[in-house]
mmCIF entry with sequence, helices, sheets and N, C-alpha, C, O atoms, coordinates in Angstrom:
data_MODEL
# 
_entry.id   MODEL 
# 
_entity.id                         1 
_entity.type                       polymer 
_entity.pdbx_number_of_molecules   1 
# 
_entity_poly.entity_id                      1 
_entity_poly.type                           'polypeptide(L)' 
_entity_poly.nstd_linkage                   no 
_entity_poly.nstd_monomer                   no 
_entity_poly.pdbx_seq_one_letter_code       MGIEILAPAGSPESIYAAVRCGTNAVYVGGSRFSARANATNFTADELSAAVDY 
_entity_poly.pdbx_seq_one_letter_code_can   MGIEILAPAGSPESIYAAVRCGTNAVYVGGSRFSARANATNFTADELSAAVDY 
_entity_poly.pdbx_strand_id                 A 
# 
loop_
_entity_poly_seq.entity_id 
_entity_poly_seq.num 
_entity_poly_seq.mon_id 
_entity_poly_seq.hetero 
1 1  MET n 
1 2  GLY n 
1 3  ILE n 
1 4  GLU n 
1 5  ILE n 
1 6  LEU n 
1 7  ALA n 
1 8  PRO n 
1 9  ALA n 
1 10 GLY n 
1 11 SER n 
1 12 PRO n 
1 13 GLU n 
1 14 SER n 
1 15 ILE n 
1 16 TYR n 
1 17 ALA n 
1 18 ALA n 
1 19 VAL n 
1 20 ARG n 
1 21 CYS n 
1 22 GLY n 
1 23 THR n 
1 24 ASN n 
1 25 ALA n 
1 26 VAL n 
1 27 TYR n 
1 28 VAL n 
1 29 GLY n 
1 30 GLY n 
1 31 SER n 
1 32 ARG n 
1 33 PHE n 
1 34 SER n 
1 35 ALA n 
1 36 ARG n 
1 37 ALA n 
1 38 ASN n 
1 39 ALA n 
1 40 THR n 
1 41 ASN n 
1 42 PHE n 
1 43 THR n 
1 44 ALA n 
1 45 ASP n 
1 46 GLU n 
1 47 LEU n 
1 48 SER n 
1 49 ALA n 
1 50 ALA n 
1 51 VAL n 
1 52 ASP n 
1 53 TYR n 
# 
_struct_asym.id          A 
_struct_asym.entity_id   1 
# 
loop_
_struct_conf.conf_type_id 
_struct_conf.id 
_struct_conf.pdbx_PDB_helix_id 
_struct_conf.beg_label_comp_id 
_struct_conf.beg_label_asym_id 
_struct_conf.beg_label_seq_id 
_struct_conf.pdbx_beg_PDB_ins_code 
_struct_conf.end_label_comp_id 
_struct_conf.end_label_asym_id 
_struct_conf.end_label_seq_id 
_struct_conf.pdbx_end_PDB_ins_code 
_struct_conf.beg_auth_comp_id 
_struct_conf.beg_auth_asym_id 
_struct_conf.beg_auth_seq_id 
_struct_conf.end_auth_comp_id 
_struct_conf.end_auth_asym_id 
_struct_conf.end_auth_seq_id 
_struct_conf.pdbx_PDB_helix_class 
_struct_conf.details 
_struct_conf.pdbx_PDB_helix_length 
HELX_P HELX_P1 AA1 PRO A 12 ? ARG A 20 ? PRO A 12 ARG A 20 1 ? 9 
HELX_P HELX_P2 AA2 ALA A 44 ? ASP A 52 ? ALA A 44 ASP A 52 1 ? 9 
# 
_struct_conf_type.id          HELX_P 
_struct_conf_type.criteria    ? 
_struct_conf_type.reference   ? 
# 
_struct_sheet.id               AA1 
_struct_sheet.type             ? 
_struct_sheet.number_strands   2 
_struct_sheet.details          ? 
# 
_struct_sheet_order.sheet_id     AA1 
_struct_sheet_order.range_id_1   1 
_struct_sheet_order.range_id_2   2 
_struct_sheet_order.offset       ? 
_struct_sheet_order.sense        parallel 
# 
loop_
_struct_sheet_range.sheet_id 
_struct_sheet_range.id 
_struct_sheet_range.beg_label_comp_id 
_struct_sheet_range.beg_label_asym_id 
_struct_sheet_range.beg_label_seq_id 
_struct_sheet_range.pdbx_beg_PDB_ins_code 
_struct_sheet_range.end_label_comp_id 
_struct_sheet_range.end_label_asym_id 
_struct_sheet_range.end_label_seq_id 
_struct_sheet_range.pdbx_end_PDB_ins_code 
_struct_sheet_range.beg_auth_comp_id 
_struct_sheet_range.beg_auth_asym_id 
_struct_sheet_range.beg_auth_seq_id 
_struct_sheet_range.end_auth_comp_id 
_struct_sheet_range.end_auth_asym_id 
_struct_sheet_range.end_auth_seq_id 
AA1 1 LEU A 6  ? PRO A 8  ? LEU A 6  PRO A 8  
AA1 2 ALA A 25 ? TYR A 27 ? ALA A 25 TYR A 27 
# 
loop_
_atom_site.group_PDB 
_atom_site.id 
_atom_site.type_symbol 
_atom_site.label_atom_id 
_atom_site.label_alt_id 
_atom_site.label_comp_id 
_atom_site.label_asym_id 
_atom_site.label_entity_id 
_atom_site.label_seq_id 
_atom_site.pdbx_PDB_ins_code 
_atom_site.Cartn_x 
_atom_site.Cartn_y 
_atom_site.Cartn_z 
_atom_site.occupancy 
_atom_site.B_iso_or_equiv 
_atom_site.pdbx_formal_charge 
_atom_site.auth_seq_id 
_atom_site.auth_comp_id 
_atom_site.auth_asym_id 
_atom_site.auth_atom_id 
_atom_site.pdbx_PDB_model_num 
ATOM 1   N N  . MET A 1 1  ? 0.866   -1.173 0.043   1.00 0.00 ? 1  MET A N  1 
ATOM 2   C CA . MET A 1 1  ? -0.016  -0.013 -0.048  1.00 0.00 ? 1  MET A CA 1 
ATOM 3   C C  . MET A 1 1  ? 0.866   1.272  0.027   1.00 0.00 ? 1  MET A C  1 
ATOM 4   O O  . MET A 1 1  ? 1.700   1.431  0.918   1.00 0.00 ? 1  MET A O  1 
ATOM 5   N N  . GLY A 1 2  ? 0.632   2.171  -0.956  1.00 0.00 ? 2  GLY A N  1 
ATOM 6   C CA . GLY A 1 2  ? 1.432   3.297  -1.031  1.00 0.00 ? 2  GLY A CA 1 
ATOM 7   C C  . GLY A 1 2  ? 0.810   4.549  -0.352  1.00 0.00 ? 2  GLY A C  1 
ATOM 8   O O  . GLY A 1 2  ? -0.258  4.455  0.252   1.00 0.00 ? 2  GLY A O  1 
ATOM 9   N N  . ILE A 1 3  ? 1.466   5.688  -0.452  1.00 0.00 ? 3  ILE A N  1 
ATOM 10  C CA . ILE A 1 3  ? 0.947   6.944  0.171   1.00 0.00 ? 3  ILE A CA 1 
ATOM 11  C C  . ILE A 1 3  ? -0.078  7.582  -0.806  1.00 0.00 ? 3  ILE A C  1 
ATOM 12  O O  . ILE A 1 3  ? 0.110   7.607  -2.022  1.00 0.00 ? 3  ILE A O  1 
ATOM 13  N N  . GLU A 1 4  ? -1.148  8.082  -0.209  1.00 0.00 ? 4  GLU A N  1 
ATOM 14  C CA . GLU A 1 4  ? -2.080  8.790  -1.039  1.00 0.00 ? 4  GLU A CA 1 
ATOM 15  C C  . GLU A 1 4  ? -1.929  10.264 -0.640  1.00 0.00 ? 4  GLU A C  1 
ATOM 16  O O  . GLU A 1 4  ? -1.751  10.630 0.522   1.00 0.00 ? 4  GLU A O  1 
ATOM 17  N N  . ILE A 1 5  ? -2.016  11.066 -1.688  1.00 0.00 ? 5  ILE A N  1 
ATOM 18  C CA . ILE A 1 5  ? -1.926  12.561 -1.590  1.00 0.00 ? 5  ILE A CA 1 
ATOM 19  C C  . ILE A 1 5  ? -3.325  13.187 -1.537  1.00 0.00 ? 5  ILE A C  1 
ATOM 20  O O  . ILE A 1 5  ? -4.044  13.037 -2.525  1.00 0.00 ? 5  ILE A O  1 
ATOM 21  N N  . LEU A 1 6  ? -3.739  13.811 -0.577  1.00 0.00 ? 6  LEU A N  1 
ATOM 22  C CA . LEU A 1 6  ? -4.937  14.550 -0.432  1.00 0.00 ? 6  LEU A CA 1 
ATOM 23  C C  . LEU A 1 6  ? -4.786  16.035 -0.434  1.00 0.00 ? 6  LEU A C  1 
ATOM 24  O O  . LEU A 1 6  ? -4.156  16.582 0.472   1.00 0.00 ? 6  LEU A O  1 
ATOM 25  N N  . ALA A 1 7  ? -5.322  16.705 -1.387  1.00 0.00 ? 7  ALA A N  1 
ATOM 26  C CA . ALA A 1 7  ? -5.112  18.173 -1.519  1.00 0.00 ? 7  ALA A CA 1 
ATOM 27  C C  . ALA A 1 7  ? -6.334  18.903 -1.276  1.00 0.00 ? 7  ALA A C  1 
ATOM 28  O O  . ALA A 1 7  ? -7.406  18.475 -1.706  1.00 0.00 ? 7  ALA A O  1 
ATOM 29  N N  . PRO A 1 8  ? -6.241  20.039 -0.576  1.00 0.00 ? 8  PRO A N  1 
ATOM 30  C CA . PRO A 1 8  ? -7.463  21.042 -0.420  1.00 0.00 ? 8  PRO A CA 1 
ATOM 31  C C  . PRO A 1 8  ? -7.644  21.647 -1.761  1.00 0.00 ? 8  PRO A C  1 
ATOM 32  O O  . PRO A 1 8  ? -6.701  21.726 -2.549  1.00 0.00 ? 8  PRO A O  1 
ATOM 33  N N  . ALA A 1 9  ? -8.869  22.089 -2.044  1.00 0.00 ? 9  ALA A N  1 
ATOM 34  C CA . ALA A 1 9  ? -9.206  22.737 -3.386  1.00 0.00 ? 9  ALA A CA 1 
ATOM 35  C C  . ALA A 1 9  ? -10.319 23.852 -2.995  1.00 0.00 ? 9  ALA A C  1 
ATOM 36  O O  . ALA A 1 9  ? -11.464 23.579 -2.634  1.00 0.00 ? 9  ALA A O  1 
ATOM 37  N N  . GLY A 1 10 ? -9.808  25.091 -3.124  1.00 0.00 ? 10 GLY A N  1 
ATOM 38  C CA . GLY A 1 10 ? -10.784 26.088 -2.884  1.00 0.00 ? 10 GLY A CA 1 
ATOM 39  C C  . GLY A 1 10 ? -11.407 26.801 -4.103  1.00 0.00 ? 10 GLY A C  1 
ATOM 40  O O  . GLY A 1 10 ? -12.192 27.743 -3.990  1.00 0.00 ? 10 GLY A O  1 
ATOM 41  N N  . SER A 1 11 ? -11.010 26.297 -5.238  1.00 0.00 ? 11 SER A N  1 
ATOM 42  C CA . SER A 1 11 ? -11.630 26.881 -6.503  1.00 0.00 ? 11 SER A CA 1 
ATOM 43  C C  . SER A 1 11 ? -11.376 25.685 -7.533  1.00 0.00 ? 11 SER A C  1 
ATOM 44  O O  . SER A 1 11 ? -10.611 24.737 -7.354  1.00 0.00 ? 11 SER A O  1 
ATOM 45  N N  . PRO A 1 12 ? -12.193 25.931 -8.668  1.00 0.00 ? 12 PRO A N  1 
ATOM 46  C CA . PRO A 1 12 ? -12.060 24.809 -9.787  1.00 0.00 ? 12 PRO A CA 1 
ATOM 47  C C  . PRO A 1 12 ? -10.671 24.828 -10.274 1.00 0.00 ? 12 PRO A C  1 
ATOM 48  O O  . PRO A 1 12 ? -10.187 23.755 -10.634 1.00 0.00 ? 12 PRO A O  1 
ATOM 49  N N  . GLU A 1 13 ? -9.944  25.930 -10.337 1.00 0.00 ? 13 GLU A N  1 
ATOM 50  C CA . GLU A 1 13 ? -8.623  25.999 -10.905 1.00 0.00 ? 13 GLU A CA 1 
ATOM 51  C C  . GLU A 1 13 ? -7.623  25.163 -10.061 1.00 0.00 ? 13 GLU A C  1 
ATOM 52  O O  . GLU A 1 13 ? -6.659  24.587 -10.567 1.00 0.00 ? 13 GLU A O  1 
ATOM 53  N N  . SER A 1 14 ? -7.918  25.139 -8.762  1.00 0.00 ? 14 SER A N  1 
ATOM 54  C CA . SER A 1 14 ? -6.968  24.486 -7.768  1.00 0.00 ? 14 SER A CA 1 
ATOM 55  C C  . SER A 1 14 ? -7.238  23.024 -7.877  1.00 0.00 ? 14 SER A C  1 
ATOM 56  O O  . SER A 1 14 ? -6.315  22.234 -7.679  1.00 0.00 ? 14 SER A O  1 
ATOM 57  N N  . ILE A 1 15 ? -8.499  22.580 -8.194  1.00 0.00 ? 15 ILE A N  1 
ATOM 58  C CA . ILE A 1 15 ? -8.737  21.148 -8.453  1.00 0.00 ? 15 ILE A CA 1 
ATOM 59  C C  . ILE A 1 15 ? -7.933  20.697 -9.640  1.00 0.00 ? 15 ILE A C  1 
ATOM 60  O O  . ILE A 1 15 ? -7.219  19.695 -9.588  1.00 0.00 ? 15 ILE A O  1 
ATOM 61  N N  . TYR A 1 16 ? -8.056  21.452 -10.717 1.00 0.00 ? 16 TYR A N  1 
ATOM 62  C CA . TYR A 1 16 ? -7.417  21.047 -11.980 1.00 0.00 ? 16 TYR A CA 1 
ATOM 63  C C  . TYR A 1 16 ? -5.772  21.066 -11.738 1.00 0.00 ? 16 TYR A C  1 
ATOM 64  O O  . TYR A 1 16 ? -5.059  20.186 -12.221 1.00 0.00 ? 16 TYR A O  1 
ATOM 65  N N  . ALA A 1 17 ? -5.304  22.034 -11.031 1.00 0.00 ? 17 ALA A N  1 
ATOM 66  C CA . ALA A 1 17 ? -3.833  22.028 -10.760 1.00 0.00 ? 17 ALA A CA 1 
ATOM 67  C C  . ALA A 1 17 ? -3.469  20.889 -9.836  1.00 0.00 ? 17 ALA A C  1 
ATOM 68  O O  . ALA A 1 17 ? -2.413  20.296 -10.059 1.00 0.00 ? 17 ALA A O  1 
ATOM 69  N N  . ALA A 1 18 ? -4.240  20.515 -8.812  1.00 0.00 ? 18 ALA A N  1 
ATOM 70  C CA . ALA A 1 18 ? -3.917  19.456 -8.017  1.00 0.00 ? 18 ALA A CA 1 
ATOM 71  C C  . ALA A 1 18 ? -3.920  18.154 -8.712  1.00 0.00 ? 18 ALA A C  1 
ATOM 72  O O  . ALA A 1 18 ? -3.043  17.321 -8.483  1.00 0.00 ? 18 ALA A O  1 
ATOM 73  N N  . VAL A 1 19 ? -4.962  17.933 -9.629  1.00 0.00 ? 19 VAL A N  1 
ATOM 74  C CA . VAL A 1 19 ? -4.840  16.601 -10.461 1.00 0.00 ? 19 VAL A CA 1 
ATOM 75  C C  . VAL A 1 19 ? -3.676  16.614 -11.435 1.00 0.00 ? 19 VAL A C  1 
ATOM 76  O O  . VAL A 1 19 ? -2.977  15.614 -11.601 1.00 0.00 ? 19 VAL A O  1 
ATOM 77  N N  . ARG A 1 20 ? -3.481  17.726 -12.060 1.00 0.00 ? 20 ARG A N  1 
ATOM 78  C CA . ARG A 1 20 ? -2.203  17.780 -12.994 1.00 0.00 ? 20 ARG A CA 1 
ATOM 79  C C  . ARG A 1 20 ? -0.952  17.509 -12.224 1.00 0.00 ? 20 ARG A C  1 
ATOM 80  O O  . ARG A 1 20 ? 0.004   17.016 -12.824 1.00 0.00 ? 20 ARG A O  1 
ATOM 81  N N  . CYS A 1 21 ? -0.871  17.778 -10.978 1.00 0.00 ? 21 CYS A N  1 
ATOM 82  C CA . CYS A 1 21 ? 0.309   17.601 -10.178 1.00 0.00 ? 21 CYS A CA 1 
ATOM 83  C C  . CYS A 1 21 ? 0.351   16.182 -9.556  1.00 0.00 ? 21 CYS A C  1 
ATOM 84  O O  . CYS A 1 21 ? 1.333   15.803 -8.917  1.00 0.00 ? 21 CYS A O  1 
ATOM 85  N N  . GLY A 1 22 ? -0.621  15.494 -9.738  1.00 0.00 ? 22 GLY A N  1 
ATOM 86  C CA . GLY A 1 22 ? -0.599  13.978 -9.275  1.00 0.00 ? 22 GLY A CA 1 
ATOM 87  C C  . GLY A 1 22 ? -1.311  13.743 -7.960  1.00 0.00 ? 22 GLY A C  1 
ATOM 88  O O  . GLY A 1 22 ? -1.075  12.686 -7.375  1.00 0.00 ? 22 GLY A O  1 
ATOM 89  N N  . THR A 1 23 ? -2.136  14.592 -7.443  1.00 0.00 ? 23 THR A N  1 
ATOM 90  C CA . THR A 1 23 ? -2.877  14.223 -6.234  1.00 0.00 ? 23 THR A CA 1 
ATOM 91  C C  . THR A 1 23 ? -3.808  13.000 -6.531  1.00 0.00 ? 23 THR A C  1 
ATOM 92  O O  . THR A 1 23 ? -4.235  12.796 -7.667  1.00 0.00 ? 23 THR A O  1 
ATOM 93  N N  . ASN A 1 24 ? -4.093  12.229 -5.510  1.00 0.00 ? 24 ASN A N  1 
ATOM 94  C CA . ASN A 1 24 ? -4.949  11.175 -5.596  1.00 0.00 ? 24 ASN A CA 1 
ATOM 95  C C  . ASN A 1 24 ? -6.433  11.459 -5.320  1.00 0.00 ? 24 ASN A C  1 
ATOM 96  O O  . ASN A 1 24 ? -7.351  10.776 -5.771  1.00 0.00 ? 24 ASN A O  1 
ATOM 97  N N  . ALA A 1 25 ? -6.580  12.583 -4.499  1.00 0.00 ? 25 ALA A N  1 
ATOM 98  C CA . ALA A 1 25 ? -7.925  13.016 -4.074  1.00 0.00 ? 25 ALA A CA 1 
ATOM 99  C C  . ALA A 1 25 ? -7.857  14.442 -3.633  1.00 0.00 ? 25 ALA A C  1 
ATOM 100 O O  . ALA A 1 25 ? -6.788  14.919 -3.253  1.00 0.00 ? 25 ALA A O  1 
ATOM 101 N N  . VAL A 1 26 ? -9.012  15.173 -3.672  1.00 0.00 ? 26 VAL A N  1 
ATOM 102 C CA . VAL A 1 26 ? -9.120  16.491 -3.227  1.00 0.00 ? 26 VAL A CA 1 
ATOM 103 C C  . VAL A 1 26 ? -10.301 16.608 -2.334  1.00 0.00 ? 26 VAL A C  1 
ATOM 104 O O  . VAL A 1 26 ? -11.260 15.844 -2.454  1.00 0.00 ? 26 VAL A O  1 
ATOM 105 N N  . TYR A 1 27 ? -10.250 17.592 -1.400  1.00 0.00 ? 27 TYR A N  1 
ATOM 106 C CA . TYR A 1 27 ? -11.380 17.844 -0.638  1.00 0.00 ? 27 TYR A CA 1 
ATOM 107 C C  . TYR A 1 27 ? -11.973 19.247 -0.745  1.00 0.00 ? 27 TYR A C  1 
ATOM 108 O O  . TYR A 1 27 ? -11.190 20.197 -0.740  1.00 0.00 ? 27 TYR A O  1 
ATOM 109 N N  . VAL A 1 28 ? -13.226 19.451 -0.838  1.00 0.00 ? 28 VAL A N  1 
ATOM 110 C CA . VAL A 1 28 ? -13.861 20.800 -1.266  1.00 0.00 ? 28 VAL A CA 1 
ATOM 111 C C  . VAL A 1 28 ? -15.039 20.920 -0.260  1.00 0.00 ? 28 VAL A C  1 
ATOM 112 O O  . VAL A 1 28 ? -15.424 20.034 0.503   1.00 0.00 ? 28 VAL A O  1 
ATOM 113 N N  . GLY A 1 29 ? -15.506 22.087 -0.386  1.00 0.00 ? 29 GLY A N  1 
ATOM 114 C CA . GLY A 1 29 ? -16.744 22.513 0.329   1.00 0.00 ? 29 GLY A CA 1 
ATOM 115 C C  . GLY A 1 29 ? -17.889 23.039 -0.523  1.00 0.00 ? 29 GLY A C  1 
ATOM 116 O O  . GLY A 1 29 ? -17.688 23.890 -1.390  1.00 0.00 ? 29 GLY A O  1 
ATOM 117 N N  . GLY A 1 30 ? -18.961 22.584 -0.300  1.00 0.00 ? 30 GLY A N  1 
ATOM 118 C CA . GLY A 1 30 ? -20.210 23.001 -1.171  1.00 0.00 ? 30 GLY A CA 1 
ATOM 119 C C  . GLY A 1 30 ? -20.905 24.197 -0.601  1.00 0.00 ? 30 GLY A C  1 
ATOM 120 O O  . GLY A 1 30 ? -20.685 24.551 0.557   1.00 0.00 ? 30 GLY A O  1 
ATOM 121 N N  . SER A 1 31 ? -21.658 24.765 -1.309  1.00 0.00 ? 31 SER A N  1 
ATOM 122 C CA . SER A 1 31 ? -22.341 26.055 -0.830  1.00 0.00 ? 31 SER A CA 1 
ATOM 123 C C  . SER A 1 31 ? -23.372 25.799 0.313   1.00 0.00 ? 31 SER A C  1 
ATOM 124 O O  . SER A 1 31 ? -23.717 26.741 1.026   1.00 0.00 ? 31 SER A O  1 
ATOM 125 N N  . ARG A 1 32 ? -23.881 24.518 0.507   1.00 0.00 ? 32 ARG A N  1 
ATOM 126 C CA . ARG A 1 32 ? -24.799 24.187 1.454   1.00 0.00 ? 32 ARG A CA 1 
ATOM 127 C C  . ARG A 1 32 ? -24.212 23.343 2.522   1.00 0.00 ? 32 ARG A C  1 
ATOM 128 O O  . ARG A 1 32 ? -24.848 23.141 3.557   1.00 0.00 ? 32 ARG A O  1 
ATOM 129 N N  . PHE A 1 33 ? -22.972 22.813 2.319   1.00 0.00 ? 33 PHE A N  1 
ATOM 130 C CA . PHE A 1 33 ? -22.378 21.857 3.357   1.00 0.00 ? 33 PHE A CA 1 
ATOM 131 C C  . PHE A 1 33 ? -20.813 22.237 3.340   1.00 0.00 ? 33 PHE A C  1 
ATOM 132 O O  . PHE A 1 33 ? -20.147 22.027 2.326   1.00 0.00 ? 33 PHE A O  1 
ATOM 133 N N  . SER A 1 34 ? -20.319 22.734 4.357   1.00 0.00 ? 34 SER A N  1 
ATOM 134 C CA . SER A 1 34 ? -18.861 22.920 4.448   1.00 0.00 ? 34 SER A CA 1 
ATOM 135 C C  . SER A 1 34 ? -18.402 23.346 5.862   1.00 0.00 ? 34 SER A C  1 
ATOM 136 O O  . SER A 1 34 ? -19.093 24.107 6.539   1.00 0.00 ? 34 SER A O  1 
ATOM 137 N N  . ALA A 1 35 ? -17.302 22.876 6.269   1.00 0.00 ? 35 ALA A N  1 
ATOM 138 C CA . ALA A 1 35 ? -16.844 23.368 7.606   1.00 0.00 ? 35 ALA A CA 1 
ATOM 139 C C  . ALA A 1 35 ? -16.263 24.747 7.469   1.00 0.00 ? 35 ALA A C  1 
ATOM 140 O O  . ALA A 1 35 ? -15.963 25.377 8.483   1.00 0.00 ? 35 ALA A O  1 
ATOM 141 N N  . ARG A 1 36 ? -16.087 25.254 6.255   1.00 0.00 ? 36 ARG A N  1 
ATOM 142 C CA . ARG A 1 36 ? -15.654 26.706 6.196   1.00 0.00 ? 36 ARG A CA 1 
ATOM 143 C C  . ARG A 1 36 ? -16.750 27.429 5.709   1.00 0.00 ? 36 ARG A C  1 
ATOM 144 O O  . ARG A 1 36 ? -16.852 27.791 4.536   1.00 0.00 ? 36 ARG A O  1 
ATOM 145 N N  . ALA A 1 37 ? -17.586 27.648 6.609   1.00 0.00 ? 37 ALA A N  1 
ATOM 146 C CA . ALA A 1 37 ? -18.927 28.404 6.257   1.00 0.00 ? 37 ALA A CA 1 
ATOM 147 C C  . ALA A 1 37 ? -18.649 29.747 5.639   1.00 0.00 ? 37 ALA A C  1 
ATOM 148 O O  . ALA A 1 37 ? -19.340 30.119 4.690   1.00 0.00 ? 37 ALA A O  1 
ATOM 149 N N  . ASN A 1 38 ? -17.704 30.482 6.105   1.00 0.00 ? 38 ASN A N  1 
ATOM 150 C CA . ASN A 1 38 ? -17.454 31.847 5.679   1.00 0.00 ? 38 ASN A CA 1 
ATOM 151 C C  . ASN A 1 38 ? -16.577 31.908 4.468   1.00 0.00 ? 38 ASN A C  1 
ATOM 152 O O  . ASN A 1 38 ? -16.241 33.013 4.044   1.00 0.00 ? 38 ASN A O  1 
ATOM 153 N N  . ALA A 1 39 ? -16.167 30.773 3.856   1.00 0.00 ? 39 ALA A N  1 
ATOM 154 C CA . ALA A 1 39 ? -15.287 30.827 2.675   1.00 0.00 ? 39 ALA A CA 1 
ATOM 155 C C  . ALA A 1 39 ? -16.137 30.767 1.398   1.00 0.00 ? 39 ALA A C  1 
ATOM 156 O O  . ALA A 1 39 ? -17.322 30.432 1.410   1.00 0.00 ? 39 ALA A O  1 
ATOM 157 N N  . THR A 1 40 ? -15.496 31.091 0.360   1.00 0.00 ? 40 THR A N  1 
ATOM 158 C CA . THR A 1 40 ? -16.128 31.020 -0.927  1.00 0.00 ? 40 THR A CA 1 
ATOM 159 C C  . THR A 1 40 ? -16.219 29.519 -1.295  1.00 0.00 ? 40 THR A C  1 
ATOM 160 O O  . THR A 1 40 ? -15.144 28.943 -1.461  1.00 0.00 ? 40 THR A O  1 
ATOM 161 N N  . ASN A 1 41 ? -17.250 28.880 -1.430  1.00 0.00 ? 41 ASN A N  1 
ATOM 162 C CA . ASN A 1 41 ? -17.422 27.422 -1.663  1.00 0.00 ? 41 ASN A CA 1 
ATOM 163 C C  . ASN A 1 41 ? -17.940 27.169 -3.048  1.00 0.00 ? 41 ASN A C  1 
ATOM 164 O O  . ASN A 1 41 ? -18.416 28.078 -3.727  1.00 0.00 ? 41 ASN A O  1 
ATOM 165 N N  . PHE A 1 42 ? -17.845 25.943 -3.458  1.00 0.00 ? 42 PHE A N  1 
ATOM 166 C CA . PHE A 1 42 ? -18.333 25.564 -4.795  1.00 0.00 ? 42 PHE A CA 1 
ATOM 167 C C  . PHE A 1 42 ? -19.753 25.484 -4.854  1.00 0.00 ? 42 PHE A C  1 
ATOM 168 O O  . PHE A 1 42 ? -20.407 25.090 -3.889  1.00 0.00 ? 42 PHE A O  1 
ATOM 169 N N  . THR A 1 43 ? -20.330 25.880 -6.064  1.00 0.00 ? 43 THR A N  1 
ATOM 170 C CA . THR A 1 43 ? -21.716 25.797 -6.440  1.00 0.00 ? 43 THR A CA 1 
ATOM 171 C C  . THR A 1 43 ? -21.857 24.245 -6.874  1.00 0.00 ? 43 THR A C  1 
ATOM 172 O O  . THR A 1 43 ? -20.885 23.519 -7.083  1.00 0.00 ? 43 THR A O  1 
ATOM 173 N N  . ALA A 1 44 ? -23.159 23.857 -6.978  1.00 0.00 ? 44 ALA A N  1 
ATOM 174 C CA . ALA A 1 44 ? -23.479 22.447 -7.548  1.00 0.00 ? 44 ALA A CA 1 
ATOM 175 C C  . ALA A 1 44 ? -22.854 22.267 -8.855  1.00 0.00 ? 44 ALA A C  1 
ATOM 176 O O  . ALA A 1 44 ? -22.212 21.255 -9.136  1.00 0.00 ? 44 ALA A O  1 
ATOM 177 N N  . ASP A 1 45 ? -23.044 23.265 -9.672  1.00 0.00 ? 45 ASP A N  1 
ATOM 178 C CA . ASP A 1 45 ? -22.538 23.123 -11.100 1.00 0.00 ? 45 ASP A CA 1 
ATOM 179 C C  . ASP A 1 45 ? -20.944 22.965 -11.143 1.00 0.00 ? 45 ASP A C  1 
ATOM 180 O O  . ASP A 1 45 ? -20.379 22.163 -11.886 1.00 0.00 ? 45 ASP A O  1 
ATOM 181 N N  . GLU A 1 46 ? -20.302 23.808 -10.277 1.00 0.00 ? 46 GLU A N  1 
ATOM 182 C CA . GLU A 1 46 ? -18.749 23.630 -10.265 1.00 0.00 ? 46 GLU A CA 1 
ATOM 183 C C  . GLU A 1 46 ? -18.392 22.263 -9.683  1.00 0.00 ? 46 GLU A C  1 
ATOM 184 O O  . GLU A 1 46 ? -17.466 21.618 -10.176 1.00 0.00 ? 46 GLU A O  1 
ATOM 185 N N  . LEU A 1 47 ? -19.068 21.825 -8.696  1.00 0.00 ? 47 LEU A N  1 
ATOM 186 C CA . LEU A 1 47 ? -18.790 20.503 -8.200  1.00 0.00 ? 47 LEU A CA 1 
ATOM 187 C C  . LEU A 1 47 ? -18.966 19.395 -9.266  1.00 0.00 ? 47 LEU A C  1 
ATOM 188 O O  . LEU A 1 47 ? -18.170 18.465 -9.396  1.00 0.00 ? 47 LEU A O  1 
ATOM 189 N N  . SER A 1 48 ? -20.056 19.569 -10.004 1.00 0.00 ? 48 SER A N  1 
ATOM 190 C CA . SER A 1 48 ? -20.308 18.470 -10.941 1.00 0.00 ? 48 SER A CA 1 
ATOM 191 C C  . SER A 1 48 ? -19.246 18.518 -12.061 1.00 0.00 ? 48 SER A C  1 
ATOM 192 O O  . SER A 1 48 ? -18.740 17.487 -12.504 1.00 0.00 ? 48 SER A O  1 
ATOM 193 N N  . ALA A 1 49 ? -18.941 19.707 -12.485 1.00 0.00 ? 49 ALA A N  1 
ATOM 194 C CA . ALA A 1 49 ? -17.838 19.844 -13.547 1.00 0.00 ? 49 ALA A CA 1 
ATOM 195 C C  . ALA A 1 49 ? -16.640 19.300 -13.022 1.00 0.00 ? 49 ALA A C  1 
ATOM 196 O O  . ALA A 1 49 ? -15.980 18.568 -13.760 1.00 0.00 ? 49 ALA A O  1 
ATOM 197 N N  . ALA A 1 50 ? -16.200 19.563 -11.727 1.00 0.00 ? 50 ALA A N  1 
ATOM 198 C CA . ALA A 1 50 ? -14.949 18.955 -11.191 1.00 0.00 ? 50 ALA A CA 1 
ATOM 199 C C  . ALA A 1 50 ? -14.957 17.473 -11.187 1.00 0.00 ? 50 ALA A C  1 
ATOM 200 O O  . ALA A 1 50 ? -14.000 16.816 -11.595 1.00 0.00 ? 50 ALA A O  1 
ATOM 201 N N  . VAL A 1 51 ? -16.085 16.937 -10.705 1.00 0.00 ? 51 VAL A N  1 
ATOM 202 C CA . VAL A 1 51 ? -16.227 15.384 -10.717 1.00 0.00 ? 51 VAL A CA 1 
ATOM 203 C C  . VAL A 1 51 ? -16.079 14.872 -12.143 1.00 0.00 ? 51 VAL A C  1 
ATOM 204 O O  . VAL A 1 51 ? -15.467 13.819 -12.318 1.00 0.00 ? 51 VAL A O  1 
ATOM 205 N N  . ASP A 1 52 ? -16.589 15.530 -13.165 1.00 0.00 ? 52 ASP A N  1 
ATOM 206 C CA . ASP A 1 52 ? -16.508 15.111 -14.523 1.00 0.00 ? 52 ASP A CA 1 
ATOM 207 C C  . ASP A 1 52 ? -15.019 15.100 -15.031 1.00 0.00 ? 52 ASP A C  1 
ATOM 208 O O  . ASP A 1 52 ? -14.570 14.248 -15.798 1.00 0.00 ? 52 ASP A O  1 
ATOM 209 N N  . TYR A 1 53 ? -14.312 16.155 -14.506 1.00 0.00 ? 53 TYR A N  1 
ATOM 210 C CA . TYR A 1 53 ? -12.911 16.262 -14.884 1.00 0.00 ? 53 TYR A CA 1 
ATOM 211 C C  . TYR A 1 53 ? -12.102 15.131 -14.338 1.00 0.00 ? 53 TYR A C  1 
ATOM 212 O O  . TYR A 1 53 ? -10.893 15.069 -14.565 1.00 0.00 ? 53 TYR A O  1 
# 
């Protein structure tokens, strides 16, 4: 079993960059569910596009 790289992603651009750099997984916050309530979070459409990516 190897090491897994988990990266935070606060924008769609940071998801794409993390994947291009080899991360295994990212964690994000949605507009209706996030531990970072005061942060700018992903809309449902942005999350859907990120999953498709």
